[in-house]
N, C-alpha and C positions, 0 to 999 in steps of 0.2 A: 605583521600579518601578511599572508599571501592570498591571492585569489584562488578560486577552485581550479582555474586553468593552469596557473603556475604550479600549485601544489601537485596536481595530477601529472604535470609534465615531469616534475622532479621525482615522483614516486611511482609512476605507472608500472615500470618493470618490477620493482620491489613489491608493490602492492599485489600484483597478480601472482607473484611467486608465493607471498605470504598466504594469499587466499587459498591457493592450491594445496599448500603444505599444512594449512590449519593453524598457523602461528598468529596469535593476536598481535596486530601492529601496535606501535607506541602512540598512535593517535596524535600525529603531528607534534610530538615532543612535549605535550602538556604533562605536568607533574602531579596534577590534582585529579585527573580523571581515573576512576577505577576501570579496569578492562572488562567490565561487565555491562550488559545492556539493562536499562530500566525495564521493568515489566509492569503490565497493567492487567487487572482481573476482568474477565468476561462477567458482566453483572449477573447473568442468569445462573452461572455455575461456579464462579470463583476461579476457574482455570486461568492461569497466568500466561500472558503472551508478551514477548519482547516488543517494545513500542515502535521499532523500525522493522519493516518488512520489505518485500520486493514486489513491484508491479510488473505484470507480464504483457502490458500493451506497448504501443509506440515503438521505441527502439528495440525493446526485447522481442516483440512479435516480428519486427522486421528482420532481425538477426535469425530468428527461428525460421522464418519464411525462406531465407537464403541457405538454410540448413547449415548454419555455422555452429556445429555441435560442440566444438572445443570452446568457443566463446560462451555459449549458453552454460556449458558445464562449469567453466571457471566462475561465472557469476553466481550460479546456484551453490557452488562449493564455497565461495566467499561468504555467502549468506550464512550457511550453517556452521562453517568453521570459525566464524567470528561472532557467534552468539545469536544470530537471527534465526527465524523459523518460518514465518508466514510468507507464502508465495501466493499472490492473487492474480488470477488469469480469467479467461472467459471462453465459452464456446465460440464466440464471435471474434476472437483475436487471432484469426488465421491459424498458423501452425504452432502457436504459443503453447497450448495444452499438450499437443502430441509430442513436440520436441522436448519440452521440459520433462514430461513423464518418461520418455525414452532415456534421456540423458541421466536423470536422477536414478533410474533403475540400473543403468549400466555402471554408474559410479557407486552404487550401493548406499545412496543417501535418501531414498524415498521415505524411509521411516523417520528421518530427521526433519522433514518438511511438513509444515502445517498447510494443507492444501485447501485453497479457496478458489472457487470458480463460479461461473454465472450461467444462467439459462435464459433464453428468450426466443420463444417460437411464435411470437405475436405478430410477425410480419414486419415489413419496412426495412429489411436487411438483417444480417445476423446479429447486430449489436443493439438494435433499437426498433422502435415501431409502436404505434398505438392501436394496432388491430387486435383481433381476438385470436387467442392461441388454440390450436387443435390439441386436445389432451394427448393423443397418440404421438404427435410431433414433439410435445414437451418431453414425454417419457423417452422417446428415441434420442433426443438431444442429451438428456441426462445420462442415458446408458452409454452414449458415445463418449461423454466426458470420463466415465469410469474406464472405458477401454483406452482412451488416450493417456490418462494419467497413470494407469496401470496400478491402481490401488483398490482394495476391496471396500474401503470406507473413505468417503471424502469429508473433510472436516467442516467445510462450509460451502453451500451453494446458495447464491442469491439470484433473485429475479433481476435481470439486467435492464436498466433504463426504464423502470416502471412499466414493463410490458405485461399487460393483462394480469395484474395480481390476483384477481378473483378466480382465474383458472389455474395459474401456475403456482401460487403459494400453497393451496391445498394439496397439490401433487407433491411439492417438496415436503410438506408435513407428513404425507404418507411414507415417503422414503425415510424421514427422520424417525417415525414410529417403528419402522422396520429395522432401524439401526444402521442403515447404509449411509445416511448423512447425519452428522452430529449437530450441526447448527444450520438455521435457514435465515434468509434476510432479503433485502431489496436495495437497489442502488439507483442513484441519479447523479449526474453532474450538470444538471440544467436547473437554474433557479426557477424557471417557469413551471417546473414539476414539483417544487417544494410543497405547495398546498396539498397535492395528491399524495406526496410522501407522508405528510403529517397524518392524513386520513388513514393510510395503511398502518402507520405506527400505532394508532389508536385502536384499529379494528382487528388486527391480526396478531397472533402470538409469536412475533419474530424475535430472533436473538440478536441480529446485526442489521445495521444499515451501512451503505457505502456512499460517501458524499464528497464533493469538492470543498476544499478549505485551504487557504494560504494566507500569508501575511498581508497580501493585497486583495484578498477575497474572503471577507469575514462575515458574509451574510448568514452562514449557518449558525453563527453565535446567537442570532436574534431569537429564533424559535425552534430550530431543529435540535440543537444541543440540549437546551433545557428539557425538551420533550423526551429526548433519549435518556437523560438522567432520571426523569420522572418515571419512565416506563421500564427502566432497567435494560436498555438496549445498548449493545456494544457498537462502537463507531469505527469504521475503517475510513481513512482519509485518502482520497485520490487527488492528484494534481497539486501536491504541496509546494511545487515551484510555480504554480499559476499557469499551467499549460506552457511552460518555458518563458512566460512573459517576464518573470523576475530576472532571468539571466540577461535579457536585453536591457532592462532598466538599470541593472547593476553595472553592466559593462566591465571596465577594468578598475573600478573603484576599489580602494583597499577596504578591508573589513574594519569597522570601528574598533578602536582599542578596548572600549568597554564591553565588547562581546566576550572578552576573556573572563569577565566576571561570572559568566554562566558556561564557561568551558567550550565556547564555540571557536574553532580555529580556522574554519572555512565558511564561505557563504552558504554552502549546502547545509552545514550544521546549524548556522544561524537560522535559516528558514525552517528546518525541521524542528529545531528546539522551540521556535514560536508555536508551531502546530501542536506539538505534544505537551506544551505548557498548559493547554486547556484541559481541565480535568475530565471533560466528556470524551476526549479522544482516547481510543484504545490502541490503535496501531496506525501509523502513517506508512503508505506503500508507494514510495517514489519508484519510478521505473528506470531501468538502465540496462544496457547491454555491455557494460564495461566493468570488469571486476574491481578496478581501482575506484570507480565511482561508487560501487557497492560498499567498499570499505569506508570511503569518505562518508557516505550516508549513515552507515551504522554508528559512526562517531557522534552523530547528532542525537543518539539515544543513550549517550554515556555522560557521566559527570553531572554537574549541576544544571538545573533548568532555570529559565528566566523567572524572576520574581514579577509580581504585578507591575512594579515600577519599571522593570526592564521591558515588559511587554508594551507598556505605554510608550516607552522610548523607541522601541523597535517600530511600532506603528507610525510614530511621528517621522522617524528617519525614512521609512519606505514611502510614506505618503508624499514626502517632499521630493522624491526622485521624479525625473521627467517620465511621462508615459511612454511606453514602447511603441 
């Protein structure tokens, strides 16, 4: 077994070329993985989505801010050419929306992307805040997302970071009823907002939530996931690598040999397979600005998933690692 760092060093050039040409890679030499991504149904409609997507924050938004159009193009191309579909961004992610929309249009792949973005005009900065949102500002931000993404219909818009759901969710519902937005939802990656999230999940007819979940961050299993299943709400997973904590904890340790029993050939696939092994999870959205990372991540959605016994063993293994 090789670490993510080693595997990417060996395959970076080839992976980027495969992504651009649309050739499905061999997924690190395994003979048991089919070259197709597992899909999960959106509970409210039954529409199927590949379980691995792409997050547009952090390194992706940084690359977009530097106007690295070729890099962004290769990552988006790697996503769609190798079976992925969902791209998750936000109005508050700097140039992420605008550059992704421009590059996707120029490459002719806009229609192959399942576009998910977020709105928050509730103050406290573009990505968060607990203030009251001005309805006109909410609509202006939504319209700006349409302009940036360059699509007539956006698949999903969520209220970002629990920002004034009483104002923003009804506006999203209006857009949904007009046919301009297909699904609506709400997000948080802060445990202290989970009680408020539960309240919204019970009170509003949302289709999605976005929440943090990782092998070393399993709080969402306790109340959020069961409620999502009860209410028929799809779940997007953010931070599946634990805000990069897990990379620091893993270091240069080799992947356990038993990871091959569920077709994980890299640490990224190990962590992503843990996440999507939970039946409440619809799509995991790891972020990256590297096409080889994108290909590696997609491998986490292929082949066998961990059994309940594997999941127990994964938790024990990770919990025994030193804290970063």
